C-alpha positions in Angstrom: 45.8 -6.9 -8.6 45.8 -4.2 -5.9 45.1 -1.6 -8.5 42.1 -3.6 -9.8 40.6 -3.9 -6.3 41.0 -0.2 -5.7 39.4 0.6 -9.0 36.4 -1.7 -8.2 35.9 -0.1 -4.8 36.1 3.4 -6.1 33.7 2.6 -8.8 31.3 1.0 -6.4 31.6 4.0 -4.0 30.7 6.4 -6.7 27.8 4.2 -7.7 26.5 4.0 -4.1 26.7 7.7 -3.5 24.3 8.1 -6.3 21.9 6.1 -4.1 20.6 3.9 -6.8 20.6 0.1 -6.7 20.6 -1.9 -10.0 17.3 -3.5 -10.7 19.1 -6.8 -11.4 19.4 -7.4 -7.7 16.9 -10.0 -6.5 14.8 -9.1 -3.4 16.8 -11.5 -1.2 20.0 -9.7 -2.1 18.7 -6.2 -1.4 19.6 -6.1 2.3 23.1 -7.3 1.7 23.7 -4.7 -1.0 22.3 -1.9 1.2 24.6 -2.9 4.0 27.6 -2.7 1.7 26.3 0.6 0.4 26.4 2.0 3.9 30.1 1.3 4.1 30.6 4.2 1.8 27.9 6.4 3.2 29.0 9.3 5.5 26.5 8.4 8.2 23.9 5.7 8.9 21.2 5.5 6.3 18.2 6.3 8.6 19.8 9.6 9.9 20.3 11.1 6.4 17.9 13.4 4.6 15.8 11.7 2.0 17.7 10.3 -0.9 16.7 8.8 -4.2 17.4 5.2 -3.1 14.7 2.7 -4.1 15.2 0.7 -1.0 16.0 3.2 1.8 12.6 2.6 3.4 13.9 -0.8 4.3 16.4 0.9 6.6 13.8 2.8 8.6 13.9 1.9 12.2 11.0 -0.3 13.4 9.9 -1.4 16.8 8.2 -4.6 17.8 5.1 -5.0 20.0 5.6 -4.5 23.8 9.0 -2.8 23.2 7.7 0.1 25.4 5.7 -2.1 27.8 2.4 -1.8 26.1 0.4 -3.9 23.6 0.6 -2.0 20.3 -0.4 -4.8 17.9 1.4 -7.4 15.9 2.6 -5.2 13.0 5.9 -3.5 13.7 5.8 0.3 14.4 7.8 2.5 12.2 9.8 4.8 14.5 12.2 6.5 12.2 12.3 10.3 12.0 13.3 10.1 8.3 9.7 9.0 7.7 8.2 12.4 8.7 7.5 15.6 6.7 10.8 17.5 6.7 9.5 20.6 8.6 7.7 18.5 11.2 10.8 16.3 11.5 12.9 19.3 12.4 10.3 20.4 15.0 10.3 16.9 16.6 14.1 16.9 16.7 14.0 20.3 18.4 11.5 19.0 20.9 13.8 16.1 21.8 16.8 18.6 22.2 14.7 21.0 24.3 13.5 18.3 26.6 17.0 16.9 26.9 18.2 20.3 28.0 15.6 20.0 30.9 16.8 16.6 31.9 14.0 14.7 30.0 15.0 12.0 27.6 12.4 11.1 25.0 12.2 7.9 23.0 10.5 7.8 19.6 7.7 5.2 19.7 6.1 5.7 16.3 6.3 8.1 13.3 4.7 7.2 10.0 1.9 4.7 10.3 0.4 2.6 7.5 -3.4 2.2 7.0 -3.0 -1.4 8.0 -1.3 -0.5 11.3 -4.0 2.2 11.9 -6.7 -0.4 11.3 -5.0 -2.8 13.7 -5.1 -0.1 16.4 -8.8 0.4 15.6 -9.5 -3.3 16.1 -7.9 -3.2 19.6 -10.6 -0.8 20.9 -11.4 2.8 21.5 -8.7 3.2 24.1 -6.2 3.0 21.2 -7.9 5.1 18.5 -11.2 6.0 17.0 -9.7 6.6 13.6 -9.6 4.1 10.8 -6.8 4.0 8.2 -6.4 7.3 6.4 -7.9 9.5 9.1 -4.8 9.8 11.3 -2.1 12.4 10.8 0.4 9.5 11.2 -0.6 8.3 7.7 0.8 11.6 6.3 4.1 11.9 8.2 2.6 14.6 10.3 2.4 12.9 13.7 4.7 11.3 16.2 4.3 9.3 19.4 7.1 9.7 22.0 7.6 8.5 25.6 9.9 9.8 28.4 12.6 7.5 29.7 14.1 7.6 33.2 17.1 5.3 33.9 16.2 3.4 30.7 12.7 2.7 32.0 9.6 4.1 30.2 7.4 6.5 32.2 3.8 6.4 30.9 1.8 7.6 33.9 3.5 10.7 35.2 1.1 13.6 34.3 3.4 16.3 35.7 6.2 15.1 33.4 3.8 14.9 30.4 2.7 18.4 31.0 6.3 19.6 30.9 6.8 17.7 27.6 3.5 19.0 26.2 4.3 22.6 26.9 7.7 22.2 25.1 5.9 20.8 22.0 3.4 23.6 22.0 6.1 26.2 22.2 7.2 24.8 18.8 3.7 25.1 17.3 2.8 21.4 17.6 -0.6 20.1 18.6 -0.3 18.0 21.8 -2.6 15.0 22.4 -2.5 15.7 26.1 -5.1 18.5 25.5 -7.6 16.1 24.0 -10.6 15.2 26.2 -12.1 12.3 24.3 -8.9 10.4 24.0 -6.1 11.6 26.2 -2.9 10.9 24.3 0.0 12.8 26.0 2.7 11.1 23.9 1.2 12.3 20.6 2.3 15.4 18.8 1.2 16.5 15.3 1.4 19.5 12.9 -0.8 20.0 9.9 -0.3 23.7 9.1 -4.1 24.2 9.3 -5.0 21.4 6.8 -7.6 18.8 7.6 -7.5 15.1 6.9 -9.6 15.5 3.8 -7.0 17.7 2.2 -4.2 15.5 3.3 -6.0 12.5 1.8 -6.1 14.3 -1.6 -2.3 14.7 -1.5 -2.2 18.3 -0.3 0.7 18.9 2.2 1.2 21.9 4.5 3.9 24.4 3.7 6.5 25.3 6.4 6.2 28.8 7.9 9.4 29.7 6.0 9.2 27.7 2.7 12.6 29.1 1.5 14.3 27.1 4.2 13.1 23.9 2.4 13.9 24.5 -1.3 13.7 20.8 -2.1 10.4 20.1 -0.2 8.4 19.0 -3.3 11.0 16.5 -4.3 11.4 15.3 -0.7 7.7 14.8 -0.3 7.4 12.8 -3.5 10.3 10.6 -2.3 8.5 10.1 1.1 5.3 9.2 -0.7 7.2 6.5 -2.6 8.6 5.1 0.7 5.2 5.3 2.4 3.6 3.4 -0.5 6.2 0.7 -0.2 5.5 0.3 3.5 1.7 0.3 2.8 2.2 -2.6 0.5 4.5 -4.4 3.0 2.2 -4.2 6.0 -1.0 -4.4 4.0 0.2 -7.8 2.7 1.1 -9.0 6.2 -2.3 -7.9 7.5 -4.2 -9.6 4.8 -2.2 -12.8 5.3 -2.9 -12.9 9.0 -6.5 -12.2 8.5 -6.7 -15.1 6.0 -5.0 -17.4 8.5 -7.2 -16.3 11.3 -10.2 -17.1 9.1 -9.0 -20.6 8.4 -8.6 -21.2 12.2 
């Protein structure tokens, strides 16, 4: 009996390391299977580099409205660094490390953002954004929103602190929203490698300064697009349902 159990576990471990779930699993069983899968994973799912799992996007960290003391809409924010373009992700991680070395702790507020979430921000007014879905770098995994934390409390309104953070981001070649005049956004950083939104919308992605350091970039980007599409469907459905219910009321 013990031999049989060991054989089953070993077999399942090998299967999970391949990062593929059988299509026979019903949607309601997916979360349970992923949880069991992580027992055999070397580290938490959302901290790994992109894999071929069909359901890894479900493991991305999300944050609810008012989690950081501000109204950011009803749809949850995706705040997982795994959702970002690999090169940009590395720069954001370096920003966090560099700021920490200076005694500044950063929390990730939002990474990838769906069209539905972007349109939700647009509906909240110009103080949030002037861009509709598809026109923000967040929709392409090339933007992130962060906030400094002091004694576990968010610090939104300290311009001196924001300047220190912004300068650290600019040292890494990131564009800092604290430089913008029309919409001052000090928690926002982005990188596009010189590409505009029109090119990004056509599926063109920027290359890292040293492409040889990212030999699997095309595969990783294809995988990310699959995850983004899954989130687009998830939040798009929720947004449509809420809009329909609001219309009925």
